[in-house]
C-alpha positions as CSV (number, residue, x, y, z in Angstrom):
1,X,-0.1,-0.1,0.3
2,X,1.1,3.4,-0.8
3,X,2.0,6.0,2.1
4,X,1.2,9.7,2.4
5,X,4.4,11.4,3.4
6,X,4.7,14.7,4.8
7,X,7.7,15.9,3.5
8,X,8.2,19.6,4.8
9,X,10.6,22.1,5.7
10,X,10.3,22.8,9.1
11,X,12.2,25.5,11.6
12,X,13.6,24.1,15.0
13,X,10.5,25.8,16.4
14,X,8.0,23.8,14.1
15,X,7.0,26.5,11.6
16,X,6.9,25.9,8.0
17,X,6.7,29.6,7.0
18,X,6.1,33.2,8.2
19,X,3.3,34.9,9.7
20,X,2.3,36.0,6.5
21,X,2.2,32.5,5.1
22,X,4.9,33.8,2.1
23,X,7.4,31.3,0.3
24,X,10.3,31.8,2.9
25,X,12.6,30.6,0.0
26,X,11.4,33.0,-2.5
27,X,13.6,36.0,-3.2
28,X,12.4,37.9,-0.6
29,X,12.4,34.7,2.2
30,X,14.6,34.2,5.0
31,X,15.0,30.3,4.6
32,X,18.7,29.1,4.0
33,X,19.4,27.6,1.9
34,X,22.9,26.2,1.7
35,X,24.8,24.3,-0.8
36,X,25.2,20.9,0.7
37,X,21.6,21.0,1.8
38,X,20.4,21.6,-2.0
39,X,23.0,19.4,-3.0
40,X,21.3,16.8,-0.3
41,X,17.7,17.2,-2.2
42,X,19.3,16.9,-5.8
43,X,20.5,13.5,-4.9
44,X,18.0,11.9,-2.8
45,X,14.8,13.7,-3.5
46,X,15.1,15.1,-7.2
47,X,11.3,15.0,-7.8
48,X,10.6,17.5,-4.9
49,X,12.2,19.7,-6.9
50,X,9.9,22.5,-8.5
51,X,10.1,22.2,-12.3
52,X,11.6,25.5,-12.7
53,X,14.0,24.7,-10.3
54,X,14.9,21.4,-11.7
55,X,15.6,23.2,-15.5
56,X,17.9,25.6,-13.8
57,X,19.8,22.6,-12.3
58,X,20.0,20.6,-15.1
59,X,18.3,17.6,-13.1
60,X,16.4,15.3,-14.9
61,X,16.3,12.5,-12.6
62,X,12.8,10.9,-11.8
63,X,13.2,10.0,-8.2
64,X,12.3,7.3,-6.3
65,X,10.1,8.0,-3.8
66,X,7.1,10.0,-5.0
67,X,5.0,10.0,-8.0
68,X,2.0,12.2,-6.5
69,X,2.1,15.5,-4.9
70,X,-0.8,17.1,-2.8
71,X,-1.3,20.7,-1.7
72,X,-3.6,22.9,-0.1
73,X,-5.2,26.0,-2.6
74,X,-2.9,29.1,-0.3
75,X,0.4,26.7,-1.0
76,X,-0.9,26.3,-4.6
77,X,-1.4,30.4,-4.7
78,X,2.3,31.0,-3.8
79,X,3.2,29.8,-7.2
80,X,0.7,31.3,-9.0
81,X,1.4,34.7,-7.6
82,X,5.1,33.8,-9.1
83,X,3.6,32.9,-12.1
84,X,4.5,28.9,-11.8
85,X,0.9,27.0,-12.9
86,X,1.9,23.7,-12.1
87,X,5.3,23.8,-10.2
88,X,5.2,19.8,-10.3
89,X,4.4,18.8,-13.7
90,X,6.7,15.3,-13.9
91,X,4.0,14.3,-10.7
92,X,0.6,14.0,-10.8
93,X,-0.4,17.0,-8.9
94,X,-3.5,17.4,-6.8
95,X,-4.7,20.4,-5.1
96,X,-7.9,20.5,-2.4
97,X,-9.9,23.4,-2.7
98,X,-13.3,24.3,-2.4
99,X,-13.1,27.8,-3.9
100,X,-10.8,27.3,-7.2
101,X,-13.0,26.3,-10.1
102,X,-10.4,26.1,-12.9
103,X,-6.3,26.0,-12.6
104,X,-4.5,27.7,-15.7
105,X,-2.3,24.6,-15.8
106,X,-4.6,21.6,-17.4
107,X,-2.6,18.6,-15.8
108,X,-3.1,20.1,-12.4
109,X,-6.3,18.4,-10.7
110,X,-8.6,20.1,-8.5
111,X,-10.2,18.6,-5.8
112,X,-12.9,19.6,-3.6
113,X,-13.5,16.1,-1.9
114,X,-12.6,14.9,1.1
115,X,-8.9,15.1,1.8
116,X,-9.2,12.0,4.1
117,X,-11.2,10.1,1.6
118,X,-9.1,11.1,-1.6
119,X,-6.0,9.9,0.4
120,X,-7.5,6.7,1.0
121,X,-8.4,6.0,-2.3
122,X,-5.1,6.7,-3.5
123,X,-3.7,4.9,-1.2
124,X,-5.2,1.7,-2.6
125,X,-4.1,2.7,-6.4
126,X,-0.6,1.5,-7.7
127,X,2.5,3.7,-7.6
128,X,4.9,5.3,-5.3
129,X,4.6,6.9,-2.1
130,X,2.0,10.1,-2.0
131,X,4.0,13.8,-1.1
132,X,1.8,16.0,1.1
133,X,3.4,19.0,0.1
134,X,1.2,21.4,2.5
135,X,0.4,23.9,3.7
136,X,-0.3,23.5,7.5
137,X,-4.4,24.0,7.0
138,X,-4.2,20.5,4.6
139,X,-1.3,18.5,6.9
140,X,-3.8,19.3,9.8
141,X,-6.9,17.6,7.7
142,X,-5.0,14.8,7.2
143,X,-3.1,14.5,10.4
144,X,-4.6,10.9,11.2
145,X,-3.6,9.2,7.4
146,X,0.2,10.4,7.6
147,X,2.3,7.3,7.6
148,X,6.0,9.1,7.1
149,X,7.1,12.3,8.2
150,X,10.3,13.4,6.4
151,X,11.7,17.2,8.1
152,X,13.7,19.2,6.9
153,X,14.6,20.9,9.8
154,X,16.5,24.3,9.2
155,X,19.1,25.8,11.9
156,X,16.8,28.7,12.7
157,X,14.0,29.7,15.0
158,X,11.7,32.0,14.0
159,X,9.6,32.6,17.1
160,X,6.0,32.6,15.2
161,X,4.5,31.5,11.8
162,X,2.3,29.0,10.0
163,X,3.0,25.4,12.2
164,X,3.5,22.1,10.8
165,X,-0.3,21.3,11.6
166,X,-3.1,23.9,11.7
167,X,-4.4,24.6,14.8
168,X,-7.5,23.3,13.8
169,X,-6.0,19.8,13.9
170,X,-7.4,17.5,16.1
171,X,-5.8,16.7,19.6
172,X,-4.8,12.9,18.9
173,X,-1.3,12.5,20.3
174,X,0.7,10.0,18.4
175,X,4.5,8.5,18.6
176,X,6.6,8.0,16.0
177,X,9.9,6.0,15.3
178,X,13.0,8.1,13.8
179,X,14.1,5.5,10.9
180,X,16.4,7.5,8.9
181,X,18.5,10.4,9.7
182,X,21.1,13.0,8.1
183,X,23.0,16.1,9.9
184,X,24.4,18.3,7.3
185,X,27.7,20.4,7.8
186,X,25.6,23.6,7.6
187,X,23.6,22.2,10.3
188,X,20.5,21.1,8.6
189,X,19.1,17.8,9.5
190,X,16.3,15.6,7.6
191,X,15.0,13.3,9.9
192,X,12.4,10.8,8.8
193,X,10.0,9.3,10.9
194,X,7.4,6.4,10.9
195,X,4.3,6.4,12.5
196,X,4.3,3.7,15.2
197,X,1.7,1.1,15.4
198,X,0.4,-0.5,18.8
């Protein structure tokens, strides 16, 4: 069965973006992207690089982890505001929204249905794992469906911002097993956790 993997960058204090929700890695962003971090992403998770970055870096590798990416309307809107209608043309790209009725990218699938029901259907289909990109609202609604957390932890704190999971997520304590970790010279960490059973 396919797994839902929340593969996301986070600060040490658990935020994925600043209070305004803007792209923290964009031209006016505050997120550090050291060379060793970028090299790791290219080598290990090339499919998670947006199309324009793949082109700029001459990345053609299909990747081995994901063939489907899920994101919420606000995250998708960040790309649209930057003129990117489909940041992941190399993946099946689903955007969850009850307000968007069309997208300028024909390959992007708009989903107005319940995210949990949709993910349960996707898990039954053949393919690689499913990448939950974000943001916090969608991650909060899919909290109970996440099988694996891969946190790209930046060596920084920001004090306030968009949390890993929306505050609307249900209170549901879960335990996770650390199954892999990489610590880079730049002090960034990539931590992989699998949901504990039992």
